[in-house]
SEGU-489266 format. One record per residue (C-alpha): x, y, z; residue in one letter. Coordinates in nm, 3 decimals. Layout:
% residues N
<pt u="X" v="Y" w="Z" vexmi="A"/>
...
***
This chain:
% residues 229
<pt u="1.882" v="-1.816" w="-1.346" vexmi="X"/>
<pt u="2.254" v="-1.761" w="-1.333" vexmi="X"/>
<pt u="2.389" v="-1.465" w="-1.133" vexmi="X"/>
<pt u="2.392" v="-1.241" w="-1.444" vexmi="X"/>
<pt u="2.024" v="-1.325" w="-1.489" vexmi="X"/>
<pt u="2.062" v="-1.532" w="-1.800" vexmi="X"/>
<pt u="1.813" v="-1.812" w="-1.852" vexmi="X"/>
<pt u="1.951" v="-2.161" w="-1.791" vexmi="X"/>
<pt u="1.888" v="-2.465" w="-2.018" vexmi="X"/>
<pt u="1.956" v="-2.838" w="-2.040" vexmi="X"/>
<pt u="2.018" v="-2.996" w="-2.385" vexmi="X"/>
<pt u="1.966" v="-3.369" w="-2.355" vexmi="X"/>
<pt u="2.116" v="-3.530" w="-2.665" vexmi="X"/>
<pt u="2.386" v="-3.762" w="-2.795" vexmi="X"/>
<pt u="2.353" v="-3.632" w="-3.151" vexmi="X"/>
<pt u="2.651" v="-3.403" w="-3.234" vexmi="X"/>
<pt u="2.451" v="-3.229" w="-3.497" vexmi="X"/>
<pt u="2.172" v="-3.135" w="-3.263" vexmi="X"/>
<pt u="2.413" v="-3.030" w="-2.991" vexmi="X"/>
<pt u="2.615" v="-2.815" w="-3.228" vexmi="X"/>
<pt u="2.322" v="-2.633" w="-3.378" vexmi="X"/>
<pt u="2.119" v="-2.581" w="-3.066" vexmi="X"/>
<pt u="2.418" v="-2.482" w="-2.848" vexmi="X"/>
<pt u="2.514" v="-2.207" w="-3.096" vexmi="X"/>
<pt u="2.150" v="-2.081" w="-3.111" vexmi="X"/>
<pt u="2.118" v="-2.083" w="-2.730" vexmi="X"/>
<pt u="2.438" v="-1.881" w="-2.697" vexmi="X"/>
<pt u="2.300" v="-1.627" w="-2.940" vexmi="X"/>
<pt u="2.002" v="-1.593" w="-2.716" vexmi="X"/>
<pt u="2.227" v="-1.537" w="-2.412" vexmi="X"/>
<pt u="2.083" v="-1.871" w="-2.263" vexmi="X"/>
<pt u="2.325" v="-2.068" w="-2.055" vexmi="X"/>
<pt u="2.343" v="-2.426" w="-2.180" vexmi="X"/>
<pt u="2.453" v="-2.751" w="-2.018" vexmi="X"/>
<pt u="2.466" v="-3.066" w="-2.231" vexmi="X"/>
<pt u="2.353" v="-3.402" w="-2.084" vexmi="X"/>
<pt u="2.399" v="-3.733" w="-2.260" vexmi="X"/>
<pt u="2.114" v="-3.916" w="-2.084" vexmi="X"/>
<pt u="1.778" v="-3.845" w="-1.936" vexmi="X"/>
<pt u="1.895" v="-3.979" w="-1.597" vexmi="X"/>
<pt u="2.179" v="-3.726" w="-1.591" vexmi="X"/>
<pt u="1.942" v="-3.448" w="-1.692" vexmi="X"/>
<pt u="1.689" v="-3.526" w="-1.426" vexmi="X"/>
<pt u="1.961" v="-3.518" w="-1.153" vexmi="X"/>
<pt u="2.078" v="-3.181" w="-1.290" vexmi="X"/>
<pt u="1.720" v="-3.049" w="-1.277" vexmi="X"/>
<pt u="1.681" v="-3.157" w="-0.916" vexmi="X"/>
<pt u="2.002" v="-2.957" w="-0.818" vexmi="X"/>
<pt u="1.891" v="-2.607" w="-0.924" vexmi="X"/>
<pt u="1.693" v="-2.375" w="-1.147" vexmi="X"/>
<pt u="1.639" v="-2.469" w="-1.508" vexmi="X"/>
<pt u="1.418" v="-2.257" w="-1.745" vexmi="X"/>
<pt u="1.441" v="-2.459" w="-2.065" vexmi="X"/>
<pt u="1.489" v="-2.834" w="-2.135" vexmi="X"/>
<pt u="1.558" v="-2.956" w="-2.493" vexmi="X"/>
<pt u="1.502" v="-3.327" w="-2.534" vexmi="X"/>
<pt u="1.631" v="-3.520" w="-2.833" vexmi="X"/>
<pt u="1.361" v="-3.785" w="-2.827" vexmi="X"/>
<pt u="1.461" v="-4.148" w="-2.744" vexmi="X"/>
<pt u="1.322" v="-4.450" w="-2.575" vexmi="X"/>
<pt u="1.332" v="-4.318" w="-2.214" vexmi="X"/>
<pt u="1.240" v="-3.960" w="-2.305" vexmi="X"/>
<pt u="0.868" v="-4.004" w="-2.235" vexmi="X"/>
<pt u="0.931" v="-4.116" w="-1.881" vexmi="X"/>
<pt u="1.178" v="-3.824" w="-1.836" vexmi="X"/>
<pt u="0.911" v="-3.576" w="-1.955" vexmi="X"/>
<pt u="0.646" v="-3.729" w="-1.732" vexmi="X"/>
<pt u="0.880" v="-3.688" w="-1.425" vexmi="X"/>
<pt u="0.943" v="-3.325" w="-1.513" vexmi="X"/>
<pt u="0.577" v="-3.248" w="-1.536" vexmi="X"/>
<pt u="0.493" v="-3.435" w="-1.209" vexmi="X"/>
<pt u="0.779" v="-3.294" w="-1.004" vexmi="X"/>
<pt u="0.703" v="-3.025" w="-0.754" vexmi="X"/>
<pt u="1.068" v="-2.951" w="-0.661" vexmi="X"/>
<pt u="1.119" v="-2.659" w="-0.912" vexmi="X"/>
<pt u="0.929" v="-2.424" w="-1.135" vexmi="X"/>
<pt u="0.826" v="-2.622" w="-1.443" vexmi="X"/>
<pt u="1.068" v="-2.545" w="-1.737" vexmi="X"/>
<pt u="0.967" v="-2.494" w="-2.095" vexmi="X"/>
<pt u="1.021" v="-2.815" w="-2.287" vexmi="X"/>
<pt u="1.130" v="-2.841" w="-2.648" vexmi="X"/>
<pt u="1.101" v="-3.197" w="-2.801" vexmi="X"/>
<pt u="1.331" v="-3.277" w="-3.093" vexmi="X"/>
<pt u="1.208" v="-3.582" w="-3.288" vexmi="X"/>
<pt u="1.231" v="-3.741" w="-3.640" vexmi="X"/>
<pt u="0.848" v="-3.813" w="-3.612" vexmi="X"/>
<pt u="0.599" v="-3.586" w="-3.780" vexmi="X"/>
<pt u="0.364" v="-3.542" w="-3.491" vexmi="X"/>
<pt u="0.381" v="-3.315" w="-3.186" vexmi="X"/>
<pt u="0.520" v="-3.487" w="-2.875" vexmi="X"/>
<pt u="0.245" v="-3.496" w="-2.606" vexmi="X"/>
<pt u="0.349" v="-3.293" w="-2.302" vexmi="X"/>
<pt u="0.609" v="-3.073" w="-2.474" vexmi="X"/>
<pt u="0.564" v="-2.699" w="-2.519" vexmi="X"/>
<pt u="0.743" v="-2.672" w="-2.855" vexmi="X"/>
<pt u="0.810" v="-2.935" w="-3.120" vexmi="X"/>
<pt u="1.119" v="-2.936" w="-3.339" vexmi="X"/>
<pt u="1.147" v="-3.198" w="-3.628" vexmi="X"/>
<pt u="1.467" v="-3.356" w="-3.732" vexmi="X"/>
<pt u="1.694" v="-3.290" w="-3.915" vexmi="X"/>
<pt u="1.761" v="-2.976" w="-3.714" vexmi="X"/>
<pt u="1.875" v="-2.673" w="-3.914" vexmi="X"/>
<pt u="1.976" v="-2.330" w="-3.802" vexmi="X"/>
<pt u="1.646" v="-2.191" w="-3.937" vexmi="X"/>
<pt u="1.420" v="-2.459" w="-3.783" vexmi="X"/>
<pt u="1.612" v="-2.443" w="-3.457" vexmi="X"/>
<pt u="1.588" v="-2.063" w="-3.436" vexmi="X"/>
<pt u="1.212" v="-2.068" w="-3.505" vexmi="X"/>
<pt u="1.158" v="-2.328" w="-3.231" vexmi="X"/>
<pt u="1.372" v="-2.136" w="-2.982" vexmi="X"/>
<pt u="1.196" v="-1.813" w="-3.053" vexmi="X"/>
<pt u="0.873" v="-1.974" w="-2.948" vexmi="X"/>
<pt u="1.028" v="-2.120" w="-2.641" vexmi="X"/>
<pt u="1.201" v="-1.794" w="-2.549" vexmi="X"/>
<pt u="0.871" v="-1.605" w="-2.558" vexmi="X"/>
<pt u="0.713" v="-1.861" w="-2.325" vexmi="X"/>
<pt u="1.013" v="-1.839" w="-2.090" vexmi="X"/>
<pt u="0.985" v="-1.462" w="-2.073" vexmi="X"/>
<pt u="0.609" v="-1.493" w="-1.993" vexmi="X"/>
<pt u="0.666" v="-1.752" w="-1.721" vexmi="X"/>
<pt u="0.954" v="-1.560" w="-1.569" vexmi="X"/>
<pt u="0.742" v="-1.235" w="-1.544" vexmi="X"/>
<pt u="0.449" v="-1.423" w="-1.413" vexmi="X"/>
<pt u="0.648" v="-1.593" w="-1.135" vexmi="X"/>
<pt u="0.920" v="-1.343" w="-1.061" vexmi="X"/>
<pt u="0.908" v="-1.174" w="-0.717" vexmi="X"/>
<pt u="1.108" v="-0.861" w="-0.634" vexmi="X"/>
<pt u="1.211" v="-0.815" w="-0.271" vexmi="X"/>
<pt u="1.076" v="-0.523" w="-0.074" vexmi="X"/>
<pt u="1.066" v="-0.431" w="0.295" vexmi="X"/>
<pt u="0.787" v="-0.182" w="0.319" vexmi="X"/>
<pt u="0.553" v="-0.135" w="0.617" vexmi="X"/>
<pt u="0.196" v="-0.036" w="0.519" vexmi="X"/>
<pt u="-0.134" v="-0.009" w="0.703" vexmi="X"/>
<pt u="-0.373" v="-0.263" w="0.569" vexmi="X"/>
<pt u="-0.755" v="-0.298" w="0.616" vexmi="X"/>
<pt u="-0.913" v="-0.635" w="0.605" vexmi="X"/>
<pt u="-1.269" v="-0.726" w="0.496" vexmi="X"/>
<pt u="-1.395" v="-0.675" w="0.851" vexmi="X"/>
<pt u="-1.271" v="-0.317" w="0.843" vexmi="X"/>
<pt u="-0.995" v="-0.396" w="1.090" vexmi="X"/>
<pt u="-0.660" v="-0.227" w="1.024" vexmi="X"/>
<pt u="-0.308" v="-0.329" w="1.116" vexmi="X"/>
<pt u="0.050" v="-0.280" w="1.004" vexmi="X"/>
<pt u="0.198" v="-0.543" w="0.772" vexmi="X"/>
<pt u="0.532" v="-0.569" w="0.604" vexmi="X"/>
<pt u="0.530" v="-0.621" w="0.225" vexmi="X"/>
<pt u="0.832" v="-0.851" w="0.161" vexmi="X"/>
<pt u="0.804" v="-0.907" w="-0.210" vexmi="X"/>
<pt u="0.589" v="-0.814" w="-0.511" vexmi="X"/>
<pt u="0.533" v="-0.953" w="-0.868" vexmi="X"/>
<pt u="0.287" v="-0.932" w="-1.151" vexmi="X"/>
<pt u="0.041" v="-1.161" w="-0.970" vexmi="X"/>
<pt u="0.061" v="-1.071" w="-0.609" vexmi="X"/>
<pt u="0.254" v="-0.985" w="-0.298" vexmi="X"/>
<pt u="0.431" v="-1.159" w="-0.013" vexmi="X"/>
<pt u="0.394" v="-1.015" w="0.338" vexmi="X"/>
<pt u="0.445" v="-1.070" w="0.702" vexmi="X"/>
<pt u="0.188" v="-0.989" w="0.966" vexmi="X"/>
<pt u="0.158" v="-1.018" w="1.344" vexmi="X"/>
<pt u="-0.218" v="-1.050" w="1.293" vexmi="X"/>
<pt u="-0.331" v="-1.394" w="1.209" vexmi="X"/>
<pt u="-0.466" v="-1.408" w="0.856" vexmi="X"/>
<pt u="-0.680" v="-1.689" w="0.704" vexmi="X"/>
<pt u="-0.705" v="-1.816" w="0.353" vexmi="X"/>
<pt u="-0.955" v="-1.604" w="0.155" vexmi="X"/>
<pt u="-0.913" v="-1.297" w="0.376" vexmi="X"/>
<pt u="-0.883" v="-0.973" w="0.173" vexmi="X"/>
<pt u="-0.657" v="-0.675" w="0.243" vexmi="X"/>
<pt u="-0.654" v="-0.321" w="0.105" vexmi="X"/>
<pt u="-0.351" v="-0.089" w="0.128" vexmi="X"/>
<pt u="-0.144" v="0.181" w="-0.036" vexmi="X"/>
<pt u="0.214" v="0.087" w="-0.131" vexmi="X"/>
<pt u="0.489" v="0.335" w="-0.224" vexmi="X"/>
<pt u="0.730" v="0.142" w="-0.452" vexmi="X"/>
<pt u="1.100" v="0.228" w="-0.410" vexmi="X"/>
<pt u="1.189" v="0.519" w="-0.636" vexmi="X"/>
<pt u="0.823" v="0.609" w="-0.709" vexmi="X"/>
<pt u="0.672" v="0.947" w="-0.625" vexmi="X"/>
<pt u="0.311" v="0.808" w="-0.593" vexmi="X"/>
<pt u="0.176" v="0.504" w="-0.409" vexmi="X"/>
<pt u="-0.038" v="0.239" w="-0.571" vexmi="X"/>
<pt u="-0.369" v="0.113" w="-0.416" vexmi="X"/>
<pt u="-0.391" v="-0.263" w="-0.395" vexmi="X"/>
<pt u="-0.662" v="-0.505" w="-0.295" vexmi="X"/>
<pt u="-0.528" v="-0.856" w="-0.242" vexmi="X"/>
<pt u="-0.662" v="-1.195" w="-0.119" vexmi="X"/>
<pt u="-0.464" v="-1.434" w="0.100" vexmi="X"/>
<pt u="-0.379" v="-1.757" w="-0.095" vexmi="X"/>
<pt u="-0.155" v="-1.915" w="0.167" vexmi="X"/>
<pt u="-0.038" v="-1.849" w="0.522" vexmi="X"/>
<pt u="0.256" v="-2.009" w="0.706" vexmi="X"/>
<pt u="0.367" v="-2.009" w="1.070" vexmi="X"/>
<pt u="0.552" v="-1.705" w="1.199" vexmi="X"/>
<pt u="0.333" v="-1.469" w="0.995" vexmi="X"/>
<pt u="0.446" v="-1.528" w="0.633" vexmi="X"/>
<pt u="0.153" v="-1.476" w="0.392" vexmi="X"/>
<pt u="0.119" v="-1.494" w="0.019" vexmi="X"/>
<pt u="-0.164" v="-1.288" w="-0.159" vexmi="X"/>
<pt u="-0.300" v="-1.265" w="-0.506" vexmi="X"/>
<pt u="-0.417" v="-0.931" w="-0.648" vexmi="X"/>
<pt u="-0.793" v="-0.876" w="-0.645" vexmi="X"/>
<pt u="-0.812" v="-0.514" w="-0.775" vexmi="X"/>
<pt u="-0.576" v="-0.230" w="-0.866" vexmi="X"/>
<pt u="-0.704" v="0.088" w="-1.028" vexmi="X"/>
<pt u="-0.591" v="0.102" w="-1.405" vexmi="X"/>
<pt u="-0.351" v="0.402" w="-1.354" vexmi="X"/>
<pt u="-0.192" v="0.226" w="-1.047" vexmi="X"/>
<pt u="-0.175" v="-0.101" w="-1.233" vexmi="X"/>
<pt u="0.010" v="0.057" w="-1.519" vexmi="X"/>
<pt u="0.253" v="0.225" w="-1.275" vexmi="X"/>
<pt u="0.311" v="-0.109" w="-1.103" vexmi="X"/>
<pt u="0.374" v="-0.292" w="-1.435" vexmi="X"/>
<pt u="0.621" v="-0.024" w="-1.547" vexmi="X"/>
<pt u="0.805" v="-0.054" w="-1.217" vexmi="X"/>
<pt u="0.825" v="-0.434" w="-1.239" vexmi="X"/>
<pt u="0.945" v="-0.422" w="-1.600" vexmi="X"/>
<pt u="1.226" v="-0.184" w="-1.490" vexmi="X"/>
<pt u="1.336" v="-0.445" w="-1.239" vexmi="X"/>
<pt u="1.343" v="-0.718" w="-1.495" vexmi="X"/>
<pt u="1.718" v="-0.779" w="-1.552" vexmi="X"/>
<pt u="1.712" v="-1.066" w="-1.797" vexmi="X"/>
<pt u="2.032" v="-1.082" w="-2.002" vexmi="X"/>
<pt u="1.946" v="-0.964" w="-2.350" vexmi="X"/>
<pt u="2.003" v="-1.197" w="-2.647" vexmi="X"/>
<pt u="2.304" v="-1.127" w="-2.878" vexmi="X"/>
<pt u="2.079" v="-1.151" w="-3.176" vexmi="X"/>
<pt u="1.739" v="-1.000" w="-3.242" vexmi="X"/>
<pt u="1.450" v="-1.236" w="-3.204" vexmi="X"/>
***
């Protein structure tokens, strides 16, 4: 995302009509747009930074471009809108838009893409913390760990105690600005050298889960669309 937390997109097209309509619609959604004239140029741009949405005006090399997007591990996978004069859905794309592109059909396709982008952003977003908690593992051993980030699916932490994949931890966490802590059970998904650990949530009581979700949503600073969607 850009510094003001707007989604970023790449529009790959040589068609002035497609570029004009889609650029205007993306601006209305407060989505930053960069136009690329070729798949090669677009792939190089993708490799340089964060891109949330790719709109591909389908051409001869587009299938290979889409395949490289899906196979790449260098960035979070963007939502892909395929624009084509064919009648059938393009395999590997998330949203299909048939030519000729109109303001109405383009808006409908981007509404579907935007919903997916919001979902992916909330699922992967992590919010920084620096909170020390006392955690108990599945062998009933307790130790202090530092929660470094949190999201809808899990937490990142650092620990002086060596943790293994599959280990479970239980702890109470007081979120910044909250007046009550939340109880979290989490399982280690990955561990790096120097004590960096990533955990997925195993169990959170319903009331605490609601409190956590409300807190995460309050931290979600996505730039709002100019138009209602």
